N, C-alpha and C positions, 0 to 999 in steps of 0.2 A: 420958487419956479425953477423946470427944470433944464440943463445944458444939454445941448444938440450931442446926438453922440458919434466918437468919431468913426472913419471909416472903418478900422480895425478891429472895433467895437463889433461894427453892423455883421463886420464876415465871421467873427466868434461867433454872435448869436445864430447867426443860419446854420453855422458850421455845427452848434449846439445839438441843432432844433432838428436839423436832418437825422442826424446821429443818433437822437430820440425818437424816432419816427422809423427810424432804422431797425432798430432795440427792440419799437415797438412792433413793428411787423415780424418782424424775428418769433417774436413770443407768442403773437397769434396765431404764426405757421404752426409750433410748434403746440399750443395747445390745440389746434384745430388734426394735428398729426395725433395726437395722443385721445383726442374724444373716442376716436375708432379703435382704443388699443386697449386690452383685458390683461390680467393677469392670468399666467399660466396652467395655476395650480391642478384645476380640473381634465385640462387636456394633458397631462401630463399623468397624472392617477388613471385615467382610461388610457395611454399609450404604455404604461405601464404592466396594467390587468391584459391587454391586448396580448400584448410580448408573452408574459409566462404563461395564457394562455396558448399561443401557436407552438412554443419550445416544449409544452407536454405534449401535447395533444397528438405530437411529433412520436409518440411510442405507439399507437395506434396503429400501424398498419405489421408493426413487431408482433403486437398483441394478437392481431389476425393471423398471423400465420397458421395454416390450414395443416393439421395433423389429423389423419384419420383414425377410426379405433382399430385397423387394421395395421395401420404402421409403429413400431417401435421407434423407442425413442435412441438410436442408434450413433454412429456416429455422423452420418449424412445430417439426420437432423438438427443434431448438436453443431456444425458446424454452421449449418444455416441459419442457426437461431444467434449464433455467437456472429457472423459475418451482421446480420440484421441489428443486435445491439451495438456495433461497433457503429455501423454508419450512423445507428441513431444518435449517439455520444458523438459523434462529431457533427450532425446538423445540430442538435441541442446547444452545444457548447459554440458555433456559430451566430445562431440565433439570440446567444448569449451577448458575442461581441457586436451585433446591433444595437441590439439594448443599451449597451458600454457608449457605443458613438453617439447614439438618441442621447445619452444621460448627460456625453458632455457637449453637447451642441447646444441644449437648454441650460448650462451651466452661463453660453455666453448669449445666448438669447434670454432677454429679461419679460418680455412683453408679446402677446400676438396679438394681432389681426384677423379680418374677417380671409386675407389672401393665405398668410402664413396658416390660419388654422386648416384652409382645405389642400395645402402642399402636404401637412402632416398627415392628413388621413389618406393621403394618396399615396403616402409612404406605408401607411397602416396596411392600405388593398395590396400593395404587392408583398409585405411581410404575411400575409393569407394567404398567397400561392404556394410558401414556400413545403408546408405538408404534403402541398398536391404532387411537388415535382421531387419531394424525398420519395412518395408512393412509386412514382415510377423510376426510381434510383433503386428500389426493395425490389419490386416486382420481376423488374427485369435489369438484372445487373448487369447483365453482358450489352448490355445495350447503351453506346454512351449518349444516347438524346435523353438520359436522366439528368443524368451529372452540369449538361451542358445547359438545360433547362435551371435549373436552381443557381446554377451560376450567375447565370442572366438575371435571374432574381436581384440576385444580393448586390449584381452590379445596377439594377434599375432602383434600388433600395438606395446606394451609394449615393446616384443619379441627382435622388430626387432628398433627398439630403443639403448636399452639395448645393441644390436650388435655393432650399432653404437660407443657406447661409450667403450665397449671393443676394439672396430677396431683406435679410436682416441688415446686413452691411451696406444694401440702397438705402434703406432707410432706416438712422442707425437709433431713433427715440425707440425703436425694438430692442436693442444691443443690453446688457446688463449695463450699469450705471458706472461702473469700473472703465468699463471697454470704451463706453457713449463719449466720455471727455475725453479717453487717452487719443496724444498724440503720435501712440502707435500702433493704430488700429487695422493696418493695411498688414502687420508682422501678424496680430491675431487671428486677422483672416485666415493669412497662409499656414499659422499654425492649425486652427480648427478644422480646413478643408485635408491639412494630410492627416489627420486622426481620423476623419469620416471617409477620407478614399481610401485608405490602405491597403483594408480590406479588399473591397472592388475591386482594385487593382492586381490583385494575386489573383484573387478569384476572374478575371477578364483572361490572364495566363493559365488558369486551370483549365479556361469553355476551351479555349482555343490551341492546350495541347488534351480535351478529350476528344475531339473531332482526330489523333493521329495513334496517340496513347493513352488512353483512360486513367489506367494505374499509375500516373504518374500525376494527372489530375488530384486525388484523397489525397496526395501526400501534399500538393500546396494548399490545399482545401484545411489541412491539419496545422499550416504552417500557418495560415489566414488566424488561428484560435492561440496561438504561442507568440506571433509576431511579437503585439506589447510588451510582451512579458521577455522575450527573445532581445529586442532593443533593449532595455531596461540592462538585462546582463550583459550586456557589448559594452555598452555603456560603464557601467560599473568596471569590468575587467582593462578599457579601456584606462578609465582613468588608477586603476589598481599599480596595472604596470607601466604605461607610460605616464603620470603622475596626473595630479587635477590642472586644470586650466580656468581659467578664470575668464568669464565672457568679456568681450568690452562693452565700455560703461554704455554705450549707446544704444548697446541691444537690451538691457537690463528692462522687463516690464515694471514702469511705474504701481501695478496693480498689484493684487495677489491671487488671484485666479491663477490654478497650478492644472493644468488640463493632462499633467501626471498624475495628480496628486490622486488617493482611495476615494472610491463613491462615499455619496454621504449614507448614514446607515440609515437613512428614512428609506430613501429610494431600494436600499438593498432589503431590505424591511420588509418593504411592499413588494418588491420582484418574488421574493422568496413567499409569503405568504399568500400570492395568486399563486405561485404552483403548488403550494401545497393545497389548495382550496380545490383546483382543476382534477388533480391526483384524488383527491376521494370522492370527486364528483361523478369524476369516471368511472369508481368503482359502483356505485350506482347505476349507471347506466348499463352497465352490462348485467347487473341484476334485472331489467329491466327490457333489456333487449335477449336474454336468452334462457329465465327462468318463471315466463309468464306459458302456464299450460294453455297448449293448443283446446277446442272445445269439444274437437272433435276426439281426442283423445282420450279427455276426461270423462266423455260418456262410454266411451268402448270401453277402456283400460281398468275407469276407477267408478266405474256405474253409476257417475253423474257426482260425485263424490268432490267437490272442492277441496276439500282442505285434505282429503286421500293424497289428491292430486301435490298438493304444495309440498306434503310430508315428503315425496319423493322428491325435491330438491331441498332436503335438509343439509346435507354435506356444504353442498352450494352456498347457501346463507350461513353458514360455520366460518368457512370461508372470508363469506364478507366482513364477520362482524371480526375476525381476524386481521383480516387487511386493513379494515378500516381505524382497529384500535393500532395498530402500527403506522399508517398514516400520522393518527392525531398525536401519538406520543413521538414522534422525530419530531414535529411542529412544537410539539411542547417543550422537546429539551432545546430547538431550535431559539425559540420565545424565549427559553428563563436566559440561556446561553447571550443573548445578545440583549436583554436586560441590560447584562450589568458588563455591556461593553461601550466603552467610552467613543474609542474612534479604533474605523476600521483598517486595514491596512492592503496593501495589495494583494500579498499572501494570502491571507484571512479571504481575500475578494475570492481568489483563483481557488483556495477550499472552501468554500460557500456554493459556488458555480457548479466544481462536480460531485456538489454533495448533494445539490438541485436535479444535476444528474439523472443521479442514482433514484431519487425518489421520484421526477420520473417515469421510472422503468418497476415501480411498485403494482400499478395496472397487470404487469406482465408477470410480477411474482403471484398475484390473485388470481389470474388465469390459470396456473400453474397448482396453486393449490385449490381451486377446484375444480381442477380435473382429475382426482385421484378420484373417485366414485367410478369413473368413466373409463378410466384405463389402470386401473390399480398396477398392472407389471411394470407401470412409467414409472411409479411416485418416489424410489428412489432418486432419479437424475431430477425430477419435476422438485424434489426438496431442497436439493443442494443449487439448484437455480433461484430458486427462491429465497435461500437463507445466504447465498455469495449478495444478491441484488440488499437487504434487509444491511448486511455485515457494510457492504461500500457506504452505504448512503450515511452511516452510523458514521464508521471510524474519522469520513472527512468532517461529522462537525467535531468529533472527539481533536481531531488534528489543525481547527480552526483555532480552540482554547488553548492547544497547546502554540499554535502560532502568537495569539493574544497573550502565553504570557511571558515570550521571549524579550516581549517591549510592553510588560504591564504594567510600569508607570503611566504611559500613555493611551493604554488601551485599552484596561480596564479596571472598574469600580476597586475599591480597597475593599470590599467584604471578601473578593474572591480571588486577591492575588493569593502570593504564599503567606504562610501565617495567619492568612484571614479569616474568621468565621465561617465561610462557608465556601472555604475550599476544597475541603472532604467530600462535601454535599455534593458541590458541580461536579466535581472528579468521578463521585460514583452515577451518578445522574449519566454525563455526558457516557460514561464505559459501560453502561448498563445492557446495552441493546447490541453495541460491538463482542461484548463480552456472552451473550446470551445466543448469538447467530453463531458466535464459532464454535462455541458448547456443542450446541445445535447440528452443526455438519461434522462437527468430527464423532458425534454422538451416534451418525448415520452411519458412519465410515464402520463403526464397529457393529453397529448393532440395525441391520440394514432389514430387516427383518418388520422392525417399530420403528421405520422413518416418519410413516403418519402423525403415529401416536406422541412422537422426539415432536415434531414442530408443531403439533398444536399443544402440547404439554408448554411450550416454547413462547406462543401466543396469550399461553391461559395464564401463563406465571407472572411475562414480565408485566403488564397489568398493575397487577397484586403487587409486585415489588417497590412499583414507582408509588406506591399509596404506602407501603412499610418504609422505602426508602431512608428517611429522614433517622429514622426509628432504629432501623440498619445500620445507618451510617454514627447514629449516639451509641450503640451499644461495640459498635467496634474499635471506635476511639477510645473510650472506654476502657476497654482489652487492651489495647494498645499502650497506652497509658500506664496500666496496671504493671504491662508487662517491661517499661522502660522506665518506673521507681525501683522495680524487682533487677533489675540491670546493673542501676546506677549504685544503690543499696547492696548490692553482691556484685563486686566486679570480679571478672576470673583472675586465675593467676597467671603472673607474667604478662597482663596488658596495662596500658596505659590508663589514661583518664577516656569515658565515653565522648564517642565524637559528640557533635551538637544533637538537639532535639530535631528529631525528622519535619521536614518541610510540609509533610500531611498531615500532625496535629496542629491544632488549633494555637495562635502564640497566646500567651498570659493576659 
């Protein structure tokens, strides 16, 4: 027979049951919130693709610079083209700043719901307006309205991204689990808002100055590009000269997300692949637009023979194949490099963006080379422009690998490190295009009459060199090894022991 419960037991049981009901209510509310959420992976893939497209199509107003057959490629045309290329590079890099902020944002936001997906679409729609405002900047360089509208688009992008931050932190179940369960959630929100809004804040100042003195607006927009790197360099100099100061213990985040850390290798590869794919697509769009014969011309000039009419476009098709091979082989070199990269650094990320900016200029190089037949007197200047674009696109790839070698234990697979089996082969693969384009540029300075033949020879020779590269590297290494053995067996009189084996040679 059970004993009657005391008053304290009754109160405890009622408290336990109310706590249990409260926990069940919270868990049911959390389950109900999570029922409307979904993974953000596909939305991020869509965003990366769209941002890479927008960054790449910025080159179209530059490629459509009209130069009539009567005009010579004189200094005025060169200055116009150089100015448009410089503005293109600036706007391309600003789009990559928006992509970086988007990537940082979704390091904090782990899941999405319908509202957040719509906010992201609004952000993407605002980004798609950037090429139009850039076209206004290029077409009307002396009118400040173009740069004002460009800055307003960047401000709108930052505002929508700030709304995404506010919405995600209002519904914590959308956040990354590490931040969701953190007691320092407010500090995380301020941190990501600073990352998202620092670029738009500078663009707001640039928009104001565009109404009074718009050259200063361009300088402020350039500052948007390098602001993260300048702030990091300033912090390094401060620590170097004033000593490193430990942060207070209550400001230390208990989770491992670092919003200043390098971007993930996967998203860098996805964005880079998007740029290369769009550049390759733009080449064939130019073919479809400019090299389809007019039916009336086919009847009048070629007696109705479409084959003869297409034969007249032979130089343009040759330029297309050469340009596509250049884009494809640069992508292959980029793929080979990142295949051996374990982790990226901020320096590698910046160099990769600079390389992609010049890769985005390859449609301009195609347009210059396809104009050889129409304007043969300007071929020397056009060859040099094309060689310069290819050189900078490839030399920044080589610089990525050089920067990776400085921290090779963290960034590279063992095979491509110093004394690795693939080190010399990777060196040759990444040095091929910079060397070939620089050699072609120098050859056109000495043999200007044969500039077109030199450029086409480079376009044909480099793909074959890629095919034979491994064999050529093995022969070169064997020759170096023979010379090394001869040197060690017959040292020169008056010299001490030879130095250590060259790091270019693979280790035993």
